N, C-alpha and C positions, 0 to 999 in steps of 0.2 A: 364650915371648913375655911381654913387657909389656901390662897394662892398660890401654887406653885410655878417658878419661871425657873429652867433650865438653860442653863450656858451652851449655845450651840456648841462651841468648842471642848466645852467637858471631857474628858478622858482620855485615851491612848493618845498619843503622838506618832507619827510616823516610825522613829528611830525603837520606841518602846513597843510597837506592835509588831516590827520588824524582829525583835528579837525575840519575842513571845512566840512567833510563828518560826524561827528557827529553831527555836528550842523544841516545838512539838515535831519538826521535821528531825532533828536528831533522835530524839526519843524512838521515833517510826524507823530507821535507817539503822541507826545503830554505827560501830559496835558497843555494845552496852558492857558496864553500866557506863552511862551517861551522868555526867558532874556539871556542873559551874563554879566559879571562883569567887566565892559569895553570892548572896542574894542576885538572880539573872535580874531584877528591877527592883525598885524600893517600893513594893506593895506587899505585905503579909497574905492577902488570901488569894493574889493569885501565885505567889510563891509556893502555896499551899496548895491551891488546884495544882500545879506541876509536879509538885512534891507527891501527890496521890497519882500522878502519872506515872510515876518513877524516876525523874528527875531526883538526882541525889546533889548535896551542897558540901562543897569543899571549901576549908579557909585559904589553903595553898597547895602546890603541887605535890610535896612530901604525902599529902593524904590519897593520892591516887596513883595505884599501879598500874592498871590496864582500861583500856575502853574510850570513852570521848570525853574531851574537858571544851566546855563553854564558855569561851570570853565574854563575859557579862557587856551590858550595853556602855556601860561606863569606860570598858576599855582595860586593859591591861598595864603593868610596869615593864620597863624595857628588861628584854630578854627572858619575859615569861613564856611567850609562844616559842621560841626556840628552845628553851629547854623543856618544853612539854613535848616538841616532836624529838628531840634526844631521847625521851623516856618510853619513846616509842606510842605516845599517845595519839590519837585522832584528834584532831584541833580543829572547832568551829567557832569562826569567830561573829559575835555578834555585835561588836563595837558600833556603834552607834554613828553612823558615817559625819554627822557633824562635831562627834568628840574625835574624828580621825583627821577633819580638816584644821582642829584645833591644832593638833599636833602639828600637823605640817607649818600654820603659820608658826607657832616655836621655835621648829627647826630652822624656818627662813630667816626669823629673827637672829638667833644664836648664829647661822652663818653669814648676817650682817656685823657681830659683833657687838649687838645690843645686850645689857644687861635685863633679862626677862621677868615682867612682872606680870602674876596672873592674878585677877581681881576675883576673888570667889574662897570659899572655905575650905582652908587647910586638911582637915580631917574628911574631905569628902573624896569616894574611891576614884572621883575622875580627876581631880586635881590631883590626888597623888600619882595616878597614871602620868599623867600631863609632866607633873615635875620633873618626873625619871627619866625623861626625853632632854632635859634642858640641864643649863651648866649649873655647876656647883653653884653658884653666886646668885641664883635667880632668887625671887622674892616671891611670898603669896602673902596678900591681903584683903579682907574680905570690905574693908572701908577705909576713908581717907583718914580716921582716926587710928586703925591698926596701923595704917603706912605710916603715919606722923611717928607712931611709937617705934619702928624698927631705922637704927641708924644706918643701914646699911644700901639705901638707895646711892647709885650714882648719877653721870652726869648724863650716860646716853641710854634711855630706856625704852625697851620693847613691850609693849604692855598689849596682851588679850584678856579673857573672861573667861570664866568656867561656862557653860554653855547654857544652863539653867540660872544663871544670876540676874541680876535686873538689869538690863540696860541702861537705866538713868544712874546705879551705881558705877558702873565702870565707866560714865560719861563725866562723873563728878572725881572719880580718880584720876583720870587722864586732864580734867581741869586743874586739878592741884599739881600735879607733875608740870602742866607748863610753867607753872610759878615758881619752880625749885630746879628743874633739869635743863641741862641746855640744848638738847634735841630729845624729843620721843616719838616713835613710831605707836599709831593705833589699829588694832585690826580689830573688826567688829564679831566677835566670836560668840556672842549670845545668841540663841536659838532665836529667831525671828518668830516661829509662832510663840512658842513663851512669850515673847513680847506682847504679842499680839494677845494672848489669852489674858495677860495682866490688865491691858488696856480695857479688855470686854469686860473682864471681874469688876473693874474699879467704875465703870458706866453703870454695869447692873447694881452693885452694892449703892449706889447712890440715890435707888429709886426703889429700894425695898425696906421692910422693917427685922427684917432677920437674912442672915448669909450662913450659908453654910457650904462649907469647900472638905470636899471627901477626897481623904488620901493618905497615905501612910506617913507616921509621925517621921519617919525616918528619910521621907523625901523632900528634896529641896526644892522642888520647881512646888509644892504642894505649899512649902511654908512660904515659899515669897507670895502664890495666890491667897495665900490667909492673911499674909502683911499689906497687901495690897488692898484689898477686901476692909481690915479692920479700917484703914485710912478714912473709908466713905461709909460704915456701917460698922458702928459698935458693938452694935452686937453679930459679931461673926465666931462662928465656931469650925474649928477644924475635929472632924470626925472619922475612923475609919470604917465604920460600918452602921448599917440601920440599927442594930442593936442600942446606939448611942445615944438616940433620938429621944427617947422617952423623958431623959435627964433634962434635955434641956429648956424645958419649962416655954415652950410654943402657945401664945396666947391665941385663942380661935378668932379666926379673921385675918390674921397676921398674914401679910405679903413675904412669902419665904422664897429668897435666892437662891439656886445651887450650881455649885459647877464642882470640877473634880480635876485632882492633878495631871500631870501626863502619862503617870505611871497606875492610873487607878482604872481597871476593867469595867465596859460597860455594863456587865452584870451586878458590878457592885453598886454603881450609880441607880440602876433599875431598882435595885433592892431598896435602896434611900428615898427615893422619888415616890415608891408603892406604898413606902412604911408612912412618908409622911401625908400621901392623900388619904389613908387610911384613919391617919390621926384624927383626934377629937376636935386638935384646933383646926 
C-alpha cells in the first residue's frame, strides 16, 4: 500500500468557503429563483452540488428577469450591481474580501495618477472585474516576458496582482519595472494564504514520489499549486476527481502527497484520499 500524505492547507480558503455559505443561505432565504453570474467558484463538482440544490447560473443580467443574483467570489465588473438593482433583483454579494481590497488598491493608485499594472491573467474573471474599475490606460501582464511585449508602459506605474497569482511573479515584474520606470508603487495583493499553500506544496513535493493536486481545471490557484509542485516533483498530476486516479499508474509502495486548490471542497478531497488508500498501489 502507498503512503498517503495530505497537506494541512488543502481545500477551501476563507473566501471560497464564505461564497458557498452565502449561496446556500440565499437558496434558503430567496427570493427565488437564485442565480449566480458565472460559476460561483471554479470547481465543477461543487457547482453541480449547488445546482442540485436549486442554484442557477447566468452568463449576464439579460438572462435574469426576477429573483436573486449572487455576485460570485471573483467579483463583478463596474456597474453590474447597480444595474441588477435597477432591474429589481435582490443582490447578494459574495465577492472575496481580498478581491475587494485589490479593487480599493487600484482605485487608490488611480487617484494618485499612477498607470495601473495588474500582474495576472487577462482572461480571468477576477482580473476582468478589477480592470473595469481602472483607467483606460491600465495594463495586464502575467509575466515579465508578456510585459516586455507590451509597448504601453509609462514612467509612473502602480503595480498590483491577481489575488491567486504567485507572489514570486509579482516580485519579478516589480523588479523589472524598477529598471524601466521612473517611479513605481507596489501593493502586495496576492492572498497570503495562497502564498503559504504554494510554499507548503513545494516542501511536500520534494519529499514524495508522486504529487496529486486536486481541483478544477479552470481554477487559477489550483494551476499555480500544480506548477509549484512540479518544480520539486516531476510526477505531479492535477485531477478533478477520484475517478482519474486509476489512470495515473501509481506504483505500489510509492509515497504520495495530496493537496487541493482553494476552491476544492473537502468531500472531493476525502474521496480522492479514500480511493488512494483502497488502491492496489
